[in-house]
C-alpha positions in Angstrom: 205.0 27.7 154.3 205.9 29.5 151.1 208.5 27.6 149.1 210.3 28.5 145.9 211.9 25.6 144.0 214.5 26.2 141.3 214.9 23.3 138.9 211.3 22.5 139.5 210.8 20.3 136.4 213.9 18.2 137.0 214.1 14.7 138.5 214.6 15.8 142.1 213.0 19.2 141.8 209.7 17.8 140.5 209.5 15.4 143.4 210.2 18.3 145.9 207.4 20.3 144.3 205.0 17.3 144.6 206.0 16.6 148.2 205.6 20.2 149.2 202.2 20.6 147.6 201.1 17.3 149.2 201.9 18.8 152.6 199.8 21.9 151.9 202.6 24.4 151.3 202.4 27.2 148.7 204.9 26.4 146.0 206.5 28.7 143.4 208.0 26.3 140.8 210.8 27.9 138.8 212.1 26.8 135.4 214.2 28.5 132.8 211.8 28.4 130.0 208.0 28.8 129.7 208.0 25.7 127.5 208.4 23.6 130.6 205.3 25.0 132.3 203.1 22.1 131.2 205.4 19.8 133.2 204.6 21.5 136.4 201.6 20.7 138.7 198.6 23.0 138.2 198.6 23.8 141.9 202.1 25.3 141.8 202.8 28.9 140.8 204.9 28.5 137.6 207.5 31.1 137.0 210.6 31.5 134.9 213.9 32.5 136.3 217.7 32.0 136.3 219.1 30.8 139.6 222.5 32.2 138.6 221.1 35.7 138.4 220.9 37.3 141.9 218.2 39.7 140.8 216.0 36.8 139.6 216.7 34.9 142.9 215.8 38.0 145.0 212.6 38.5 143.0 211.4 34.9 143.3 212.4 34.7 146.9 210.6 37.8 148.0 208.0 36.9 150.7 209.1 33.3 150.8 210.1 31.2 153.7 212.4 28.7 151.9 214.2 28.5 148.6 215.1 25.0 147.3 217.7 24.5 144.5 217.7 21.2 142.7 219.3 22.4 139.5 221.8 20.2 137.6 224.0 21.4 134.8 224.2 19.6 131.5 227.2 17.2 130.9 230.2 19.3 129.9 228.9 22.4 131.8 229.5 21.2 135.3 231.2 24.5 136.2 227.8 26.2 135.9 226.8 24.6 139.2 229.1 26.9 141.1 228.0 29.9 139.2 224.4 29.0 140.0 225.1 28.5 143.7 226.9 31.9 143.9 223.9 33.5 142.3 221.6 32.0 144.8 223.8 32.9 147.7 224.1 36.5 146.5 220.4 36.8 145.9 219.5 35.5 149.3 222.2 37.3 151.3 220.8 39.1 154.2 217.2 38.3 153.4 216.6 35.7 156.1 215.1 33.3 153.6 216.4 29.8 154.1 218.3 28.0 151.2 218.0 24.3 151.0 220.6 22.9 148.5 220.3 19.4 146.9 223.9 18.7 146.4 226.2 15.8 145.6 227.6 12.8 147.5 231.2 13.0 146.3 232.5 14.8 149.4 231.0 12.2 151.9 233.5 9.9 153.5 233.2 6.1 152.9 232.7 4.1 156.1 235.7 2.0 157.1 238.2 3.7 154.8 239.8 6.1 157.2 238.3 9.2 155.6 238.4 8.4 151.9 235.7 10.4 150.1 233.2 8.9 147.7 234.8 10.8 144.8 238.3 9.5 145.7 237.3 5.9 146.2 239.0 3.5 143.7 235.7 2.4 142.2 234.3 5.9 141.6 233.5 6.2 137.8 235.8 8.7 136.1 232.9 10.0 134.1 231.2 11.2 137.3 234.2 13.1 138.6 233.4 16.5 136.9 230.0 16.7 138.6 231.4 15.5 141.9 234.1 18.2 141.9 231.5 20.8 140.9 229.3 19.7 143.9 232.4 19.9 146.2 232.8 23.5 145.0 229.1 24.1 145.6 229.4 22.9 149.2 232.5 25.0 149.8 230.7 28.1 148.5 227.8 27.5 150.9 230.3 27.1 153.8 231.7 30.6 153.1 228.2 32.2 153.0 227.9 33.9 156.4 224.8 36.0 155.4 222.6 33.1 154.2 220.7 30.5 156.3 221.7 27.5 154.2 221.4 23.7 154.5 223.2 21.3 152.1 221.7 17.8 151.5 224.1 15.2 150.1 222.3 12.2 148.6 223.5 8.6 149.1 225.6 6.9 146.4 222.5 5.7 144.5 219.6 8.2 143.9 216.9 7.0 141.5 213.2 7.4 140.9 211.3 5.0 143.1 208.6 4.9 145.7 207.8 7.1 148.6 208.1 5.1 151.8 208.6 8.1 154.2 211.5 6.3 155.8 215.1 7.2 155.8 218.1 7.5 158.1 220.0 10.7 158.8 223.8 11.3 158.8 226.2 14.2 158.5 229.5 13.8 156.6 229.7 10.0 156.2 227.9 8.0 153.5 225.0 6.0 154.9 225.1 2.3 154.0 222.7 -0.5 154.9 223.5 -4.0 156.2 224.4 -5.1 152.7 226.8 -2.3 152.2 224.5 -0.5 149.8 223.9 3.3 149.9 220.7 4.4 148.3 217.4 6.3 148.7 214.6 7.1 146.2 214.2 10.5 144.9 210.8 10.5 146.5 212.2 9.9 149.9 215.0 12.4 149.4 212.2 14.9 148.9 210.5 13.7 152.1 213.8 14.3 154.0 214.2 17.8 152.4 210.7 18.9 153.4 211.1 17.4 156.9 214.2 19.7 157.2 212.3 22.7 155.8 209.5 22.2 158.3 211.7 21.3 161.3 215.2 22.6 160.8 217.9 20.5 162.3 220.9 21.2 160.1 221.3 25.0 159.8 224.4 26.2 158.0 225.7 22.6 157.7 225.5 19.5 155.5 223.5 16.4 156.2 222.9 13.2 154.2 220.2 10.5 154.1 219.9 6.8 153.2 218.0 3.7 153.9 
Protein backbone atom coordinates (compact mmCIF):
# COMPACT_ATOMS: atom_id res chain seq x y z
CA UNK A 1 0.00 0.00 0.00
CA UNK A 2 0.98 3.64 -0.40
CA UNK A 3 0.59 5.43 2.92
CA UNK A 4 1.09 9.08 3.83
CA UNK A 5 1.68 9.86 7.51
CA UNK A 6 1.23 13.39 8.87
CA UNK A 7 3.05 13.97 12.15
CA UNK A 8 5.60 11.38 11.06
CA UNK A 9 8.31 12.48 13.50
CA UNK A 10 6.05 12.47 16.56
CA UNK A 11 5.75 9.82 19.26
CA UNK A 12 2.92 7.91 17.60
CA UNK A 13 3.57 8.96 14.02
CA UNK A 14 7.15 7.69 14.05
CA UNK A 15 5.96 4.30 15.25
CA UNK A 16 3.30 4.19 12.54
CA UNK A 17 5.98 4.91 9.94
CA UNK A 18 8.23 2.17 11.35
CA UNK A 19 5.39 -0.37 11.46
CA UNK A 20 4.25 0.45 7.92
CA UNK A 21 7.77 0.17 6.51
CA UNK A 22 8.28 -3.11 8.35
CA UNK A 23 5.24 -4.51 6.55
CA UNK A 24 6.61 -3.52 3.17
CA UNK A 25 4.39 -0.52 2.49
CA UNK A 26 5.56 2.59 0.65
CA UNK A 27 5.51 5.43 3.16
CA UNK A 28 5.49 9.18 2.62
CA UNK A 29 6.49 10.71 5.96
CA UNK A 30 5.27 14.30 6.35
CA UNK A 31 6.67 16.86 8.78
CA UNK A 32 6.26 20.62 8.90
CA UNK A 33 9.96 21.49 8.69
CA UNK A 34 12.85 20.02 6.71
CA UNK A 35 14.95 20.24 9.88
CA UNK A 36 13.13 17.12 11.07
CA UNK A 37 14.04 15.03 8.02
CA UNK A 38 17.03 13.41 9.86
CA UNK A 39 14.54 11.97 12.38
CA UNK A 40 12.76 10.00 9.66
CA UNK A 41 13.78 6.53 8.44
CA UNK A 42 15.83 6.54 5.24
CA UNK A 43 13.34 4.14 3.65
CA UNK A 44 10.51 6.67 3.92
CA UNK A 45 9.87 9.46 1.42
CA UNK A 46 10.39 12.60 3.52
CA UNK A 47 8.15 15.52 2.64
CA UNK A 48 7.10 18.80 4.20
CA UNK A 49 3.47 19.80 4.47
CA UNK A 50 0.77 21.34 6.61
CA UNK A 51 -2.13 19.04 7.46
CA UNK A 52 -4.31 22.10 8.05
CA UNK A 53 -3.89 23.19 4.42
CA UNK A 54 -6.28 21.29 2.12
CA UNK A 55 -3.98 21.96 -0.84
CA UNK A 56 -1.02 20.36 0.91
CA UNK A 57 -3.20 17.43 1.96
CA UNK A 58 -4.47 16.88 -1.59
CA UNK A 59 -0.93 17.11 -2.99
CA UNK A 60 0.53 14.64 -0.50
CA UNK A 61 -2.42 12.26 -0.77
CA UNK A 62 -2.41 12.07 -4.56
CA UNK A 63 -1.97 8.46 -5.65
CA UNK A 64 -2.03 7.17 -2.07
CA UNK A 65 -4.23 4.48 -0.57
CA UNK A 66 -4.29 5.74 3.01
CA UNK A 67 -3.52 8.95 4.88
CA UNK A 68 -2.72 8.71 8.59
CA UNK A 69 -2.78 11.73 10.86
CA UNK A 70 -0.97 11.49 14.18
CA UNK A 71 -0.45 15.20 14.76
CA UNK A 72 -0.69 16.77 18.22
CA UNK A 73 -0.83 20.50 18.96
CA UNK A 74 1.48 22.16 21.44
CA UNK A 75 0.08 22.90 24.92
CA UNK A 76 -1.99 26.06 24.73
CA UNK A 77 -2.79 25.50 21.04
CA UNK A 78 -5.23 22.63 21.44
CA UNK A 79 -7.73 24.35 19.17
CA UNK A 80 -5.35 23.79 16.26
CA UNK A 81 -6.33 20.12 16.28
CA UNK A 82 -9.78 20.89 14.90
CA UNK A 83 -8.30 23.21 12.25
CA UNK A 84 -5.91 20.46 11.20
CA UNK A 85 -8.68 17.88 11.04
CA UNK A 86 -10.85 20.16 8.95
CA UNK A 87 -7.94 20.70 6.56
CA UNK A 88 -7.43 16.96 6.19
CA UNK A 89 -11.11 16.31 5.61
CA UNK A 90 -11.34 19.09 3.02
CA UNK A 91 -8.20 17.92 1.23
CA UNK A 92 -9.41 14.33 1.04
CA UNK A 93 -13.06 15.03 0.28
CA UNK A 94 -14.23 13.01 -2.70
CA UNK A 95 -10.79 11.49 -3.39
CA UNK A 96 -11.52 7.98 -2.13
CA UNK A 97 -8.30 8.01 -0.11
CA UNK A 98 -8.87 6.58 3.38
CA UNK A 99 -8.15 8.75 6.41
CA UNK A 100 -7.02 7.05 9.63
CA UNK A 101 -7.07 9.44 12.58
CA UNK A 102 -5.14 8.82 15.79
CA UNK A 103 -7.42 10.64 18.20
CA UNK A 104 -8.09 10.87 21.91
CA UNK A 105 -9.65 8.76 24.65
CA UNK A 106 -11.71 11.47 26.35
CA UNK A 107 -14.99 10.62 24.64
CA UNK A 108 -14.85 6.91 25.48
CA UNK A 109 -17.23 5.78 28.21
CA UNK A 110 -15.84 4.29 31.42
CA UNK A 111 -17.05 0.73 32.12
CA UNK A 112 -19.52 0.42 34.98
CA UNK A 113 -20.29 4.15 35.25
CA UNK A 114 -23.55 4.27 33.34
CA UNK A 115 -22.06 6.17 30.44
CA UNK A 116 -19.67 8.64 32.08
CA UNK A 117 -16.91 9.56 29.64
CA UNK A 118 -13.22 9.49 30.43
CA UNK A 119 -13.04 13.29 30.25
CA UNK A 120 -15.96 13.68 32.67
CA UNK A 121 -14.71 11.15 35.22
CA UNK A 122 -13.94 12.63 38.67
CA UNK A 123 -10.28 11.59 38.54
CA UNK A 124 -9.58 13.06 35.09
CA UNK A 125 -6.70 15.58 35.41
CA UNK A 126 -7.91 19.15 34.73
CA UNK A 127 -4.70 19.88 32.81
CA UNK A 128 -5.68 17.26 30.23
CA UNK A 129 -9.14 18.68 29.65
CA UNK A 130 -8.19 21.12 26.83
CA UNK A 131 -6.71 18.38 24.63
CA UNK A 132 -9.58 16.02 25.51
CA UNK A 133 -12.14 18.59 24.38
CA UNK A 134 -10.12 19.25 21.22
CA UNK A 135 -10.13 15.52 20.44
CA UNK A 136 -13.89 15.40 21.03
CA UNK A 137 -14.30 18.18 18.46
CA UNK A 138 -11.99 16.28 16.13
CA UNK A 139 -14.19 13.18 16.31
CA UNK A 140 -17.33 15.26 15.79
CA UNK A 141 -15.80 16.78 12.65
CA UNK A 142 -15.05 13.33 11.28
CA UNK A 143 -18.60 12.19 11.94
CA UNK A 144 -19.97 15.01 9.78
CA UNK A 145 -17.64 14.23 6.86
CA UNK A 146 -19.83 12.36 4.38
CA UNK A 147 -17.35 12.56 1.48
CA UNK A 148 -14.35 11.03 3.28
CA UNK A 149 -13.70 7.38 4.09
CA UNK A 150 -12.49 7.99 7.66
CA UNK A 151 -11.67 5.86 10.69
CA UNK A 152 -10.97 7.27 14.16
CA UNK A 153 -8.77 5.37 16.61
CA UNK A 154 -9.14 6.28 20.29
CA UNK A 155 -6.25 5.06 22.44
CA UNK A 156 -6.74 3.68 25.95
CA UNK A 157 -6.22 5.80 29.06
CA UNK A 158 -2.47 5.16 29.12
CA UNK A 159 -0.46 5.39 25.90
CA UNK A 160 3.30 5.32 26.32
CA UNK A 161 6.40 4.11 24.48
CA UNK A 162 6.98 0.44 25.12
CA UNK A 163 7.41 -2.84 23.31
CA UNK A 164 5.72 -4.29 20.26
CA UNK A 165 3.85 -7.42 21.29
CA UNK A 166 1.46 -7.52 18.33
CA UNK A 167 -1.38 -8.21 20.78
CA UNK A 168 -4.34 -6.01 21.64
CA UNK A 169 -8.09 -6.16 22.15
CA UNK A 170 -10.60 -4.21 20.08
CA UNK A 171 -13.52 -2.09 21.26
CA UNK A 172 -15.78 0.64 19.96
CA UNK A 173 -16.99 3.39 22.30
CA UNK A 174 -16.09 2.01 25.73
CA UNK A 175 -12.67 2.21 27.36
CA UNK A 176 -10.91 -1.17 27.35
CA UNK A 177 -9.63 -2.21 30.78
CA UNK A 178 -7.83 -5.37 31.89
CA UNK A 179 -8.55 -7.63 34.86
CA UNK A 180 -6.78 -5.16 37.15
CA UNK A 181 -8.90 -2.27 35.93
CA UNK A 182 -6.00 -0.74 34.00
CA UNK A 183 -6.40 0.72 30.51
CA UNK A 184 -3.22 0.82 28.48
CA UNK A 185 -1.40 -0.07 25.29
CA UNK A 186 2.08 0.72 24.02
CA UNK A 187 2.55 3.18 21.18
CA UNK A 188 4.12 0.34 19.24
CA UNK A 189 1.01 -1.84 19.56
CA UNK A 190 -1.26 1.11 18.76
CA UNK A 191 0.66 1.35 15.49
CA UNK A 192 0.10 -2.38 14.94
CA UNK A 193 -3.64 -1.92 15.42
CA UNK A 194 -3.69 1.05 13.07
CA UNK A 195 -1.86 -0.82 10.30
CA UNK A 196 -4.07 -3.86 10.81
CA UNK A 197 -7.06 -1.57 10.20
CA UNK A 198 -5.39 -0.06 7.13
CA UNK A 199 -4.76 -3.48 5.63
CA UNK A 200 -8.08 -5.07 6.65
CA UNK A 201 -10.71 -2.36 7.17
CA UNK A 202 -13.23 -3.20 9.89
CA UNK A 203 -14.22 0.25 11.12
CA UNK A 204 -15.12 2.46 8.19
CA UNK A 205 -16.65 5.83 9.04
CA UNK A 206 -16.67 4.98 12.71
CA UNK A 207 -14.50 5.03 15.84
CA UNK A 208 -12.74 2.12 17.47
CA UNK A 209 -10.41 1.70 20.40
CA UNK A 210 -7.77 -0.75 21.55
CA UNK A 211 -6.20 -1.92 24.80
CA UNK A 212 -4.59 -4.90 26.46
